[in-house]
mmCIF file of the N, C-alpha and C atoms, coordinates in Angstrom:
data_MODEL
# 
_entry.id   MODEL 
# 
loop_
_atom_site.group_PDB 
_atom_site.id 
_atom_site.type_symbol 
_atom_site.label_atom_id 
_atom_site.label_alt_id 
_atom_site.label_comp_id 
_atom_site.label_asym_id 
_atom_site.label_entity_id 
_atom_site.label_seq_id 
_atom_site.pdbx_PDB_ins_code 
_atom_site.Cartn_x 
_atom_site.Cartn_y 
_atom_site.Cartn_z 
_atom_site.occupancy 
_atom_site.B_iso_or_equiv 
_atom_site.pdbx_formal_charge 
_atom_site.auth_seq_id 
_atom_site.auth_comp_id 
_atom_site.auth_asym_id 
_atom_site.auth_atom_id 
_atom_site.pdbx_PDB_model_num 
ATOM 1   N N  . MET A 1 1  ? 9.427   29.353 45.427 1.00 0.00 ? 1  MET A N  1 
ATOM 2   C CA . MET A 1 1  ? 10.241  30.536 45.238 1.00 0.00 ? 1  MET A CA 1 
ATOM 3   C C  . MET A 1 1  ? 9.333   31.701 44.856 1.00 0.00 ? 1  MET A C  1 
ATOM 4   N N  . PRO A 1 2  ? 9.483   32.854 45.498 1.00 0.00 ? 2  PRO A N  1 
ATOM 5   C CA . PRO A 1 2  ? 8.593   33.981 45.207 1.00 0.00 ? 2  PRO A CA 1 
ATOM 6   C C  . PRO A 1 2  ? 8.745   34.474 43.774 1.00 0.00 ? 2  PRO A C  1 
ATOM 7   N N  . ASN A 1 3  ? 7.636   34.911 43.239 1.00 0.00 ? 3  ASN A N  1 
ATOM 8   C CA . ASN A 1 3  ? 7.604   35.462 41.888 1.00 0.00 ? 3  ASN A CA 1 
ATOM 9   C C  . ASN A 1 3  ? 7.707   36.983 42.017 1.00 0.00 ? 3  ASN A C  1 
ATOM 10  N N  . ILE A 1 4  ? 8.884   37.527 41.706 1.00 0.00 ? 4  ILE A N  1 
ATOM 11  C CA . ILE A 1 4  ? 9.151   38.951 41.875 1.00 0.00 ? 4  ILE A CA 1 
ATOM 12  C C  . ILE A 1 4  ? 9.399   39.575 40.508 1.00 0.00 ? 4  ILE A C  1 
ATOM 13  N N  . LYS A 1 5  ? 8.695   40.670 40.243 1.00 0.00 ? 5  LYS A N  1 
ATOM 14  C CA . LYS A 1 5  ? 8.822   41.356 38.957 1.00 0.00 ? 5  LYS A CA 1 
ATOM 15  C C  . LYS A 1 5  ? 8.850   42.862 39.188 1.00 0.00 ? 5  LYS A C  1 
ATOM 16  N N  . PRO A 1 6  ? 9.514   43.592 38.324 1.00 0.00 ? 6  PRO A N  1 
ATOM 17  C CA . PRO A 1 6  ? 9.452   45.054 38.431 1.00 0.00 ? 6  PRO A CA 1 
ATOM 18  C C  . PRO A 1 6  ? 8.078   45.551 38.000 1.00 0.00 ? 6  PRO A C  1 
ATOM 19  N N  . VAL A 1 7  ? 7.610   46.622 38.601 1.00 0.00 ? 7  VAL A N  1 
ATOM 20  C CA . VAL A 1 7  ? 6.294   47.163 38.295 1.00 0.00 ? 7  VAL A CA 1 
ATOM 21  C C  . VAL A 1 7  ? 6.199   47.550 36.812 1.00 0.00 ? 7  VAL A C  1 
ATOM 22  N N  . SER A 1 8  ? 7.323   47.829 36.193 1.00 0.00 ? 8  SER A N  1 
ATOM 23  C CA . SER A 1 8  ? 7.311   48.179 34.768 1.00 0.00 ? 8  SER A CA 1 
ATOM 24  C C  . SER A 1 8  ? 6.816   47.021 33.902 1.00 0.00 ? 8  SER A C  1 
ATOM 25  N N  . ASP A 1 9  ? 6.863   45.788 34.424 1.00 0.00 ? 9  ASP A N  1 
ATOM 26  C CA . ASP A 1 9  ? 6.339   44.643 33.670 1.00 0.00 ? 9  ASP A CA 1 
ATOM 27  C C  . ASP A 1 9  ? 4.833   44.726 33.466 1.00 0.00 ? 9  ASP A C  1 
ATOM 28  N N  . LEU A 1 10 ? 4.167   45.620 34.198 1.00 0.00 ? 10 LEU A N  1 
ATOM 29  C CA . LEU A 1 10 ? 2.716   45.753 34.032 1.00 0.00 ? 10 LEU A CA 1 
ATOM 30  C C  . LEU A 1 10 ? 2.342   46.304 32.668 1.00 0.00 ? 10 LEU A C  1 
ATOM 31  N N  . ARG A 1 11 ? 3.328   46.815 31.920 1.00 0.00 ? 11 ARG A N  1 
ATOM 32  C CA . ARG A 1 11 ? 3.020   47.222 30.540 1.00 0.00 ? 11 ARG A CA 1 
ATOM 33  C C  . ARG A 1 11 ? 2.443   46.040 29.777 1.00 0.00 ? 11 ARG A C  1 
ATOM 34  N N  . ASN A 1 12 ? 2.935   44.853 30.089 1.00 0.00 ? 12 ASN A N  1 
ATOM 35  C CA . ASN A 1 12 ? 2.408   43.603 29.523 1.00 0.00 ? 12 ASN A CA 1 
ATOM 36  C C  . ASN A 1 12 ? 1.659   42.863 30.635 1.00 0.00 ? 12 ASN A C  1 
ATOM 37  N N  . TYR A 1 13 ? 0.592   43.496 31.138 1.00 0.00 ? 13 TYR A N  1 
ATOM 38  C CA . TYR A 1 13 ? -0.074  42.984 32.332 1.00 0.00 ? 13 TYR A CA 1 
ATOM 39  C C  . TYR A 1 13 ? -0.636  41.584 32.156 1.00 0.00 ? 13 TYR A C  1 
ATOM 40  N N  . ASN A 1 14 ? -0.988  41.193 30.941 1.00 0.00 ? 14 ASN A N  1 
ATOM 41  C CA . ASN A 1 14 ? -1.506  39.832 30.748 1.00 0.00 ? 14 ASN A CA 1 
ATOM 42  C C  . ASN A 1 14 ? -0.472  38.792 31.141 1.00 0.00 ? 14 ASN A C  1 
ATOM 43  N N  . GLU A 1 15 ? 0.775   39.031 30.826 1.00 0.00 ? 15 GLU A N  1 
ATOM 44  C CA . GLU A 1 15 ? 1.839   38.096 31.204 1.00 0.00 ? 15 GLU A CA 1 
ATOM 45  C C  . GLU A 1 15 ? 2.006   38.051 32.721 1.00 0.00 ? 15 GLU A C  1 
ATOM 46  N N  . VAL A 1 16 ? 1.925   39.204 33.364 1.00 0.00 ? 16 VAL A N  1 
ATOM 47  C CA . VAL A 1 16 ? 2.063   39.254 34.823 1.00 0.00 ? 16 VAL A CA 1 
ATOM 48  C C  . VAL A 1 16 ? 0.888   38.531 35.476 1.00 0.00 ? 16 VAL A C  1 
ATOM 49  N N  . LEU A 1 17 ? -0.323  38.805 35.010 1.00 0.00 ? 17 LEU A N  1 
ATOM 50  C CA . LEU A 1 17 ? -1.515  38.190 35.594 1.00 0.00 ? 17 LEU A CA 1 
ATOM 51  C C  . LEU A 1 17 ? -1.534  36.685 35.393 1.00 0.00 ? 17 LEU A C  1 
ATOM 52  N N  . ARG A 1 18 ? -0.953  36.219 34.324 1.00 0.00 ? 18 ARG A N  1 
ATOM 53  C CA . ARG A 1 18 ? -0.899  34.784 34.054 1.00 0.00 ? 18 ARG A CA 1 
ATOM 54  C C  . ARG A 1 18 ? -0.089  34.056 35.148 1.00 0.00 ? 18 ARG A C  1 
ATOM 55  N N  . ASP A 1 19 ? 0.843   34.770 35.754 1.00 0.00 ? 19 ASP A N  1 
ATOM 56  C CA . ASP A 1 19 ? 1.682   34.174 36.792 1.00 0.00 ? 19 ASP A CA 1 
ATOM 57  C C  . ASP A 1 19 ? 1.022   34.152 38.167 1.00 0.00 ? 19 ASP A C  1 
ATOM 58  N N  . VAL A 1 20 ? -0.084  34.858 38.336 1.00 0.00 ? 20 VAL A N  1 
ATOM 59  C CA . VAL A 1 20 ? -0.794  34.883 39.625 1.00 0.00 ? 20 VAL A CA 1 
ATOM 60  C C  . VAL A 1 20 ? -1.650  33.627 39.732 1.00 0.00 ? 20 VAL A C  1 
ATOM 61  N N  . ALA A 1 21 ? -1.514  32.917 40.844 1.00 0.00 ? 21 ALA A N  1 
ATOM 62  C CA . ALA A 1 21 ? -2.314  31.713 41.072 1.00 0.00 ? 21 ALA A CA 1 
ATOM 63  C C  . ALA A 1 21 ? -2.565  31.600 42.580 1.00 0.00 ? 21 ALA A C  1 
ATOM 64  N N  . VAL A 1 22 ? -3.452  30.682 42.951 1.00 0.00 ? 22 VAL A N  1 
ATOM 65  C CA . VAL A 1 22 ? -3.724  30.453 44.365 1.00 0.00 ? 22 VAL A CA 1 
ATOM 66  C C  . VAL A 1 22 ? -2.417  30.045 45.044 1.00 0.00 ? 22 VAL A C  1 
ATOM 67  N N  . ASP A 1 23 ? -2.128  30.682 46.144 1.00 0.00 ? 23 ASP A N  1 
ATOM 68  C CA . ASP A 1 23 ? -0.903  30.468 46.919 1.00 0.00 ? 23 ASP A CA 1 
ATOM 69  C C  . ASP A 1 23 ? 0.367   30.817 46.148 1.00 0.00 ? 23 ASP A C  1 
ATOM 70  N N  . GLU A 1 24 ? 0.232   31.569 45.060 1.00 0.00 ? 24 GLU A N  1 
ATOM 71  C CA . GLU A 1 24 ? 1.395   32.010 44.283 1.00 0.00 ? 24 GLU A CA 1 
ATOM 72  C C  . GLU A 1 24 ? 1.228   33.475 43.887 1.00 0.00 ? 24 GLU A C  1 
ATOM 73  N N  . PRO A 1 25 ? 1.423   34.386 44.853 1.00 0.00 ? 25 PRO A N  1 
ATOM 74  C CA . PRO A 1 25 ? 1.282   35.803 44.528 1.00 0.00 ? 25 PRO A CA 1 
ATOM 75  C C  . PRO A 1 25 ? 2.450   36.286 43.668 1.00 0.00 ? 25 PRO A C  1 
ATOM 76  N N  . VAL A 1 26 ? 2.246   37.409 43.023 1.00 0.00 ? 26 VAL A N  1 
ATOM 77  C CA . VAL A 1 26 ? 3.313   38.072 42.277 1.00 0.00 ? 26 VAL A CA 1 
ATOM 78  C C  . VAL A 1 26 ? 3.653   39.352 43.035 1.00 0.00 ? 26 VAL A C  1 
ATOM 79  N N  . PHE A 1 27 ? 4.910   39.496 43.396 1.00 0.00 ? 27 PHE A N  1 
ATOM 80  C CA . PHE A 1 27 ? 5.394   40.669 44.111 1.00 0.00 ? 27 PHE A CA 1 
ATOM 81  C C  . PHE A 1 27 ? 5.964   41.643 43.094 1.00 0.00 ? 27 PHE A C  1 
ATOM 82  N N  . LEU A 1 28 ? 5.501   42.890 43.137 1.00 0.00 ? 28 LEU A N  1 
ATOM 83  C CA . LEU A 1 28 ? 5.977   43.913 42.218 1.00 0.00 ? 28 LEU A CA 1 
ATOM 84  C C  . LEU A 1 28 ? 6.901   44.873 42.959 1.00 0.00 ? 28 LEU A C  1 
ATOM 85  N N  . THR A 1 29 ? 7.997   45.188 42.314 1.00 0.00 ? 29 THR A N  1 
ATOM 86  C CA . THR A 1 29 ? 8.951   46.108 42.919 1.00 0.00 ? 29 THR A CA 1 
ATOM 87  C C  . THR A 1 29 ? 8.956   47.433 42.174 1.00 0.00 ? 29 THR A C  1 
ATOM 88  N N  . LYS A 1 30 ? 9.302   48.472 42.898 1.00 0.00 ? 30 LYS A N  1 
ATOM 89  C CA . LYS A 1 30 ? 9.456   49.797 42.310 1.00 0.00 ? 30 LYS A CA 1 
ATOM 90  C C  . LYS A 1 30 ? 10.789  50.336 42.813 1.00 0.00 ? 30 LYS A C  1 
ATOM 91  N N  . ASN A 1 31 ? 11.659  50.677 41.892 1.00 0.00 ? 31 ASN A N  1 
ATOM 92  C CA . ASN A 1 31 ? 13.014  51.119 42.240 1.00 0.00 ? 31 ASN A CA 1 
ATOM 93  C C  . ASN A 1 31 ? 13.743  50.072 43.084 1.00 0.00 ? 31 ASN A C  1 
ATOM 94  N N  . GLY A 1 32 ? 13.507  48.806 42.761 1.00 0.00 ? 32 GLY A N  1 
ATOM 95  C CA . GLY A 1 32 ? 14.214  47.720 43.440 1.00 0.00 ? 32 GLY A CA 1 
ATOM 96  C C  . GLY A 1 32 ? 13.695  47.348 44.810 1.00 0.00 ? 32 GLY A C  1 
ATOM 97  N N  . ARG A 1 33 ? 12.620  47.958 45.249 1.00 0.00 ? 33 ARG A N  1 
ATOM 98  C CA . ARG A 1 33 ? 12.053  47.663 46.576 1.00 0.00 ? 33 ARG A CA 1 
ATOM 99  C C  . ARG A 1 33 ? 10.632  47.145 46.428 1.00 0.00 ? 33 ARG A C  1 
ATOM 100 N N  . GLY A 1 34 ? 10.243  46.233 47.304 1.00 0.00 ? 34 GLY A N  1 
ATOM 101 C CA . GLY A 1 34 ? 8.888   45.694 47.285 1.00 0.00 ? 34 GLY A CA 1 
ATOM 102 C C  . GLY A 1 34 ? 7.856   46.793 47.435 1.00 0.00 ? 34 GLY A C  1 
ATOM 103 N N  . ARG A 1 35 ? 6.832   46.763 46.581 1.00 0.00 ? 35 ARG A N  1 
ATOM 104 C CA . ARG A 1 35 ? 5.835   47.830 46.612 1.00 0.00 ? 35 ARG A CA 1 
ATOM 105 C C  . ARG A 1 35 ? 4.402   47.293 46.571 1.00 0.00 ? 35 ARG A C  1 
ATOM 106 N N  . TYR A 1 36 ? 4.129   46.297 45.735 1.00 0.00 ? 36 TYR A N  1 
ATOM 107 C CA . TYR A 1 36 ? 2.763   45.795 45.546 1.00 0.00 ? 36 TYR A CA 1 
ATOM 108 C C  . TYR A 1 36 ? 2.780   44.267 45.505 1.00 0.00 ? 36 TYR A C  1 
ATOM 109 N N  . VAL A 1 37 ? 1.597   43.693 45.751 1.00 0.00 ? 37 VAL A N  1 
ATOM 110 C CA . VAL A 1 37 ? 1.429   42.250 45.628 1.00 0.00 ? 37 VAL A CA 1 
ATOM 111 C C  . VAL A 1 37 ? 0.133   41.994 44.878 1.00 0.00 ? 37 VAL A C  1 
ATOM 112 N N  . LEU A 1 38 ? 0.196   41.138 43.886 1.00 0.00 ? 38 LEU A N  1 
ATOM 113 C CA . LEU A 1 38 ? -0.996  40.697 43.165 1.00 0.00 ? 38 LEU A CA 1 
ATOM 114 C C  . LEU A 1 38 ? -1.313  39.289 43.649 1.00 0.00 ? 38 LEU A C  1 
ATOM 115 N N  . ILE A 1 39 ? -2.543  39.104 44.148 1.00 0.00 ? 39 ILE A N  1 
ATOM 116 C CA . ILE A 1 39 ? -2.931  37.785 44.640 1.00 0.00 ? 39 ILE A CA 1 
ATOM 117 C C  . ILE A 1 39 ? -4.220  37.341 43.973 1.00 0.00 ? 39 ILE A C  1 
ATOM 118 N N  . ASP A 1 40 ? -4.418  36.044 43.963 1.00 0.00 ? 40 ASP A N  1 
ATOM 119 C CA . ASP A 1 40 ? -5.637  35.454 43.440 1.00 0.00 ? 40 ASP A CA 1 
ATOM 120 C C  . ASP A 1 40 ? -6.804  35.848 44.350 1.00 0.00 ? 40 ASP A C  1 
ATOM 121 N N  . ILE A 1 41 ? -7.993  35.974 43.793 1.00 0.00 ? 41 ILE A N  1 
ATOM 122 C CA . ILE A 1 41 ? -9.166  36.403 44.569 1.00 0.00 ? 41 ILE A CA 1 
ATOM 123 C C  . ILE A 1 41 ? -9.465  35.425 45.710 1.00 0.00 ? 41 ILE A C  1 
ATOM 124 N N  . ALA A 1 42 ? -9.203  34.141 45.506 1.00 0.00 ? 42 ALA A N  1 
ATOM 125 C CA . ALA A 1 42 ? -9.433  33.163 46.580 1.00 0.00 ? 42 ALA A CA 1 
ATOM 126 C C  . ALA A 1 42 ? -8.505  33.444 47.761 1.00 0.00 ? 42 ALA A C  1 
ATOM 127 N N  . ASP A 1 43 ? -7.257  33.804 47.480 1.00 0.00 ? 43 ASP A N  1 
ATOM 128 C CA . ASP A 1 43 ? -6.326  34.158 48.551 1.00 0.00 ? 43 ASP A CA 1 
ATOM 129 C C  . ASP A 1 43 ? -6.769  35.436 49.253 1.00 0.00 ? 43 ASP A C  1 
ATOM 130 N N  . TYR A 1 44 ? -7.269  36.402 48.497 1.00 0.00 ? 44 TYR A N  1 
ATOM 131 C CA . TYR A 1 44 ? -7.751  37.652 49.077 1.00 0.00 ? 44 TYR A CA 1 
ATOM 132 C C  . TYR A 1 44 ? -8.919  37.377 50.031 1.00 0.00 ? 44 TYR A C  1 
ATOM 133 N N  . GLU A 1 45 ? -9.883  36.583 49.570 1.00 0.00 ? 45 GLU A N  1 
ATOM 134 C CA . GLU A 1 45 ? -11.046 36.274 50.398 1.00 0.00 ? 45 GLU A CA 1 
ATOM 135 C C  . GLU A 1 45 ? -10.639 35.509 51.652 1.00 0.00 ? 45 GLU A C  1 
ATOM 136 N N  . LYS A 1 46 ? -9.687  34.592 51.521 1.00 0.00 ? 46 LYS A N  1 
ATOM 137 C CA . LYS A 1 46 ? -9.192  33.844 52.678 1.00 0.00 ? 46 LYS A CA 1 
ATOM 138 C C  . LYS A 1 46 ? -8.527  34.791 53.670 1.00 0.00 ? 46 LYS A C  1 
ATOM 139 N N  . THR A 1 47 ? -7.744  35.720 53.173 1.00 0.00 ? 47 THR A N  1 
ATOM 140 C CA . THR A 1 47 ? -7.068  36.689 54.037 1.00 0.00 ? 47 THR A CA 1 
ATOM 141 C C  . THR A 1 47 ? -8.085  37.564 54.764 1.00 0.00 ? 47 THR A C  1 
ATOM 142 N N  . GLN A 1 48 ? -9.098  38.033 54.045 1.00 0.00 ? 48 GLN A N  1 
ATOM 143 C CA . GLN A 1 48 ? -10.121 38.868 54.680 1.00 0.00 ? 48 GLN A CA 1 
ATOM 144 C C  . GLN A 1 48 ? -10.885 38.091 55.745 1.00 0.00 ? 48 GLN A C  1 
ATOM 145 N N  . ALA A 1 49 ? -11.204 36.817 55.467 1.00 0.00 ? 49 ALA A N  1 
ATOM 146 C CA . ALA A 1 49 ? -11.904 35.992 56.455 1.00 0.00 ? 49 ALA A CA 1 
ATOM 147 C C  . ALA A 1 49 ? -11.026 35.770 57.686 1.00 0.00 ? 49 ALA A C  1 
ATOM 148 N N  . THR A 1 50 ? -9.740  35.585 57.476 1.00 0.00 ? 50 THR A N  1 
ATOM 149 C CA . THR A 1 50 ? -8.810  35.390 58.590 1.00 0.00 ? 50 THR A CA 1 
ATOM 150 C C  . THR A 1 50 ? -8.738  36.641 59.452 1.00 0.00 ? 50 THR A C  1 
ATOM 151 N N  . ILE A 1 51 ? -8.663  37.796 58.812 1.00 0.00 ? 51 ILE A N  1 
ATOM 152 C CA . ILE A 1 51 ? -8.622  39.060 59.553 1.00 0.00 ? 51 ILE A CA 1 
ATOM 153 C C  . ILE A 1 51 ? -9.893  39.231 60.385 1.00 0.00 ? 51 ILE A C  1 
ATOM 154 N N  . LYS A 1 52 ? -11.048 38.924 59.776 1.00 0.00 ? 52 LYS A N  1 
ATOM 155 C CA . LYS A 1 52 ? -12.320 39.043 60.496 1.00 0.00 ? 52 LYS A CA 1 
ATOM 156 C C  . LYS A 1 52 ? -12.360 38.076 61.681 1.00 0.00 ? 52 LYS A C  1 
ATOM 157 N N  . LEU A 1 53 ? -11.925 36.843 61.464 1.00 0.00 ? 53 LEU A N  1 
ATOM 158 C CA . LEU A 1 53 ? -11.904 35.851 62.536 1.00 0.00 ? 53 LEU A CA 1 
ATOM 159 C C  . LEU A 1 53 ? -10.983 36.286 63.669 1.00 0.00 ? 53 LEU A C  1 
ATOM 160 N N  . MET A 1 54 ? -9.813  36.790 63.334 1.00 0.00 ? 54 MET A N  1 
ATOM 161 C CA . MET A 1 54 ? -8.870  37.239 64.361 1.00 0.00 ? 54 MET A CA 1 
ATOM 162 C C  . MET A 1 54 ? -9.456  38.402 65.169 1.00 0.00 ? 54 MET A C  1 
ATOM 163 N N  . GLY A 1 55 ? -10.188 39.290 64.512 1.00 0.00 ? 55 GLY A N  1 
ATOM 164 C CA . GLY A 1 55 ? -10.850 40.386 65.214 1.00 0.00 ? 55 GLY A CA 1 
ATOM 165 C C  . GLY A 1 55 ? -11.898 39.878 66.189 1.00 0.00 ? 55 GLY A C  1 
ATOM 166 N N  . GLU A 1 56 ? -12.687 38.900 65.754 1.00 0.00 ? 56 GLU A N  1 
ATOM 167 C CA . GLU A 1 56 ? -13.715 38.332 66.633 1.00 0.00 ? 56 GLU A CA 1 
ATOM 168 C C  . GLU A 1 56 ? -13.081 37.593 67.811 1.00 0.00 ? 56 GLU A C  1 
ATOM 169 N N  . LEU A 1 57 ? -11.991 36.883 67.544 1.00 0.00 ? 57 LEU A N  1 
ATOM 170 C CA . LEU A 1 57 ? -11.298 36.188 68.630 1.00 0.00 ? 57 LEU A CA 1 
ATOM 171 C C  . LEU A 1 57 ? -10.719 37.187 69.636 1.00 0.00 ? 57 LEU A C  1 
ATOM 172 N N  . ALA A 1 58 ? -10.207 38.300 69.148 1.00 0.00 ? 58 ALA A N  1 
ATOM 173 C CA . ALA A 1 58 ? -9.676  39.337 70.042 1.00 0.00 ? 58 ALA A CA 1 
ATOM 174 C C  . ALA A 1 58 ? -10.787 39.918 70.900 1.00 0.00 ? 58 ALA A C  1 
ATOM 175 N N  . LYS A 1 59 ? -11.964 40.139 70.299 1.00 0.00 ? 59 LYS A N  1 
ATOM 176 C CA . LYS A 1 59 ? -13.112 40.634 71.080 1.00 0.00 ? 59 LYS A CA 1 
ATOM 177 C C  . LYS A 1 59 ? -13.492 39.640 72.169 1.00 0.00 ? 59 LYS A C  1 
ATOM 178 N N  . GLY A 1 60 ? -13.518 38.349 71.826 1.00 0.00 ? 60 GLY A N  1 
ATOM 179 C CA . GLY A 1 60 ? -13.865 37.313 72.803 1.00 0.00 ? 60 GLY A CA 1 
ATOM 180 C C  . GLY A 1 60 ? -12.867 37.249 73.939 1.00 0.00 ? 60 GLY A C  1 
ATOM 181 N N  . ARG A 1 61 ? -11.591 37.349 73.593 1.00 0.00 ? 61 ARG A N  1 
ATOM 182 C CA . ARG A 1 61 ? -10.561 37.330 74.638 1.00 0.00 ? 61 ARG A CA 1 
ATOM 183 C C  . ARG A 1 61 ? -10.703 38.534 75.568 1.00 0.00 ? 61 ARG A C  1 
ATOM 184 N N  . LYS A 1 62 ? -10.928 39.712 74.976 1.00 0.00 ? 62 LYS A N  1 
ATOM 185 C CA . LYS A 1 62 ? -11.088 40.922 75.786 1.00 0.00 ? 62 LYS A CA 1 
ATOM 186 C C  . LYS A 1 62 ? -12.300 40.778 76.706 1.00 0.00 ? 62 LYS A C  1 
ATOM 187 N N  . SER A 1 63 ? -13.398 40.259 76.158 1.00 0.00 ? 63 SER A N  1 
ATOM 188 C CA . SER A 1 63 ? -14.608 40.065 76.956 1.00 0.00 ? 63 SER A CA 1 
ATOM 189 C C  . SER A 1 63 ? -14.343 39.094 78.104 1.00 0.00 ? 63 SER A C  1 
ATOM 190 N N  . GLY A 1 64 ? -13.632 38.010 77.813 1.00 0.00 ? 64 GLY A N  1 
ATOM 191 C CA . GLY A 1 64 ? -13.321 37.040 78.855 1.00 0.00 ? 64 GLY A CA 1 
ATOM 192 C C  . GLY A 1 64 ? -12.457 37.630 79.949 1.00 0.00 ? 64 GLY A C  1 
ATOM 193 N N  . GLU A 1 65 ? -11.495 38.444 79.551 1.00 0.00 ? 65 GLU A N  1 
ATOM 194 C CA . GLU A 1 65 ? -10.612 39.058 80.541 1.00 0.00 ? 65 GLU A CA 1 
ATOM 195 C C  . GLU A 1 65 ? -11.340 40.098 81.388 1.00 0.00 ? 65 GLU A C  1 
ATOM 196 N N  . GLU A 1 66 ? -12.283 40.828 80.770 1.00 0.00 ? 66 GLU A N  1 
ATOM 197 C CA . GLU A 1 66 ? -12.994 41.880 81.496 1.00 0.00 ? 66 GLU A CA 1 
ATOM 198 C C  . GLU A 1 66 ? -14.172 41.351 82.297 1.00 0.00 ? 66 GLU A C  1 
ATOM 199 N N  . GLN A 1 67 ? -14.902 40.382 81.752 1.00 0.00 ? 67 GLN A N  1 
ATOM 200 C CA . GLN A 1 67 ? -16.135 39.923 82.390 1.00 0.00 ? 67 GLN A CA 1 
ATOM 201 C C  . GLN A 1 67 ? -16.026 38.532 82.998 1.00 0.00 ? 67 GLN A C  1 
ATOM 202 N N  . GLY A 1 68 ? -14.890 37.904 82.823 1.00 0.00 ? 68 GLY A N  1 
ATOM 203 C CA . GLY A 1 68 ? -14.698 36.555 83.359 1.00 0.00 ? 68 GLY A CA 1 
ATOM 204 C C  . GLY A 1 68 ? -14.970 35.498 82.301 1.00 0.00 ? 68 GLY A C  1 
ATOM 205 N N  . TRP A 1 69 ? -14.332 34.360 82.493 1.00 0.00 ? 69 TRP A N  1 
ATOM 206 C CA . TRP A 1 69 ? -14.433 33.257 81.535 1.00 0.00 ? 69 TRP A CA 1 
ATOM 207 C C  . TRP A 1 69 ? -15.536 32.304 81.942 1.00 0.00 ? 69 TRP A C  1 
ATOM 208 N N  . LEU A 1 70 ? -16.114 31.615 80.977 1.00 0.00 ? 70 LEU A N  1 
ATOM 209 C CA . LEU A 1 70 ? -17.102 30.582 81.247 1.00 0.00 ? 70 LEU A CA 1 
ATOM 210 C C  . LEU A 1 70 ? -16.427 29.226 81.178 1.00 0.00 ? 70 LEU A C  1 
ATOM 211 N N  . SER A 1 71 ? -16.864 28.313 82.014 1.00 0.00 ? 71 SER A N  1 
ATOM 212 C CA . SER A 1 71 ? -16.332 26.952 81.945 1.00 0.00 ? 71 SER A CA 1 
ATOM 213 C C  . SER A 1 71 ? -16.940 26.260 80.724 1.00 0.00 ? 71 SER A C  1 
ATOM 214 N N  . HIS A 1 72 ? -16.285 25.207 80.265 1.00 0.00 ? 72 HIS A N  1 
ATOM 215 C CA . HIS A 1 72 ? -16.845 24.496 79.118 1.00 0.00 ? 72 HIS A CA 1 
ATOM 216 C C  . HIS A 1 72 ? -18.187 23.862 79.463 1.00 0.00 ? 72 HIS A C  1 
ATOM 217 N N  . GLU A 1 73 ? -18.396 23.522 80.733 1.00 0.00 ? 73 GLU A N  1 
ATOM 218 C CA . GLU A 1 73 ? -19.693 22.967 81.142 1.00 0.00 ? 73 GLU A CA 1 
ATOM 219 C C  . GLU A 1 73 ? -20.800 24.013 80.997 1.00 0.00 ? 73 GLU A C  1 
ATOM 220 N N  . ALA A 1 74 ? -20.500 25.254 81.378 1.00 0.00 ? 74 ALA A N  1 
ATOM 221 C CA . ALA A 1 74 ? -21.496 26.331 81.267 1.00 0.00 ? 74 ALA A CA 1 
ATOM 222 C C  . ALA A 1 74 ? -21.830 26.612 79.806 1.00 0.00 ? 74 ALA A C  1 
ATOM 223 N N  . VAL A 1 75 ? -20.835 26.575 78.955 1.00 0.00 ? 75 VAL A N  1 
ATOM 224 C CA . VAL A 1 75 ? -21.072 26.803 77.520 1.00 0.00 ? 75 VAL A CA 1 
ATOM 225 C C  . VAL A 1 75 ? -21.903 25.668 76.944 1.00 0.00 ? 75 VAL A C  1 
ATOM 226 N N  . ARG A 1 76 ? -21.562 24.437 77.299 1.00 0.00 ? 76 ARG A N  1 
ATOM 227 C CA . ARG A 1 76 ? -22.309 23.273 76.806 1.00 0.00 ? 76 ARG A CA 1 
ATOM 228 C C  . ARG A 1 76 ? -23.765 23.336 77.274 1.00 0.00 ? 76 ARG A C  1 
ATOM 229 N N  . ALA A 1 77 ? -23.987 23.693 78.530 1.00 0.00 ? 77 ALA A N  1 
ATOM 230 C CA . ALA A 1 77 ? -25.349 23.789 79.066 1.00 0.00 ? 77 ALA A CA 1 
ATOM 231 C C  . ALA A 1 77 ? -26.127 24.885 78.339 1.00 0.00 ? 77 ALA A C  1 
ATOM 232 N N  . HIS A 1 78 ? -25.463 26.005 78.040 1.00 0.00 ? 78 HIS A N  1 
ATOM 233 C CA . HIS A 1 78 ? -26.127 27.086 77.314 1.00 0.00 ? 78 HIS A CA 1 
ATOM 234 C C  . HIS A 1 78 ? -26.620 26.619 75.949 1.00 0.00 ? 78 HIS A C  1 
ATOM 235 N N  . PHE A 1 79 ? -25.765 25.923 75.217 1.00 0.00 ? 79 PHE A N  1 
ATOM 236 C CA . PHE A 1 79 ? -26.162 25.479 73.876 1.00 0.00 ? 79 PHE A CA 1 
ATOM 237 C C  . PHE A 1 79 ? -27.181 24.351 73.913 1.00 0.00 ? 79 PHE A C  1 
ATOM 238 N N  . LYS A 1 80 ? -27.140 23.519 74.951 1.00 0.00 ? 80 LYS A N  1 
ATOM 239 C CA . LYS A 1 80 ? -28.165 22.495 75.102 1.00 0.00 ? 80 LYS A CA 1 
ATOM 240 C C  . LYS A 1 80 ? -29.529 23.136 75.306 1.00 0.00 ? 80 LYS A C  1 
ATOM 241 N N  . ARG A 1 81 ? -29.561 24.165 76.194 1.00 0.00 ? 81 ARG A N  1 
ATOM 242 C CA . ARG A 1 81 ? -30.836 24.865 76.428 1.00 0.00 ? 81 ARG A CA 1 
ATOM 243 C C  . ARG A 1 81 ? -31.313 25.533 75.149 1.00 0.00 ? 81 ARG A C  1 
ATOM 244 N N  . GLU A 1 82 ? -30.393 26.131 74.412 1.00 0.00 ? 82 GLU A N  1 
ATOM 245 C CA . GLU A 1 82 ? -30.747 26.842 73.180 1.00 0.00 ? 82 GLU A CA 1 
ATOM 246 C C  . GLU A 1 82 ? -31.296 25.876 72.131 1.00 0.00 ? 82 GLU A C  1 
ATOM 247 N N  . ASN A 1 83 ? -30.741 24.683 72.029 1.00 0.00 ? 83 ASN A N  1 
ATOM 248 C CA . ASN A 1 83 ? -31.198 23.683 71.058 1.00 0.00 ? 83 ASN A CA 1 
ATOM 249 C C  . ASN A 1 83 ? -32.552 23.096 71.442 1.00 0.00 ? 83 ASN A C  1 
ATOM 250 N N  . ASN A 1 84 ? -32.869 23.073 72.720 1.00 0.00 ? 84 ASN A N  1 
ATOM 251 C CA . ASN A 1 84 ? -34.140 22.506 73.180 1.00 0.00 ? 84 ASN A CA 1 
ATOM 252 C C  . ASN A 1 84 ? -35.291 23.501 73.041 1.00 0.00 ? 84 ASN A C  1 
ATOM 253 N N  . GLU A 1 85 ? -34.989 24.753 72.834 1.00 0.00 ? 85 GLU A N  1 
ATOM 254 C CA . GLU A 1 85 ? -36.067 25.769 72.734 1.00 0.00 ? 85 GLU A CA 1 
ATOM 255 C C  . GLU A 1 85 ? -36.670 25.810 71.375 1.00 0.00 ? 85 GLU A C  1 
# 
């Protein structure tokens, strides 16, 4: 169940921060609407890594669509040659 608190609870920020844990963000509301999220640093780093990975995958897909795809045999041969050098 999501942990939702009004932003005014930040007056006692230690209590709010105590509720933040890995995979358990705290959602802060302002005037009854979602406004902020407090997450554990491990979740933040995971999110940033996911965003970076998705960007790289998008670049690879675009490259494949524009320049053509390689067969798995061609990729395997490339890495075999690279490992032998």
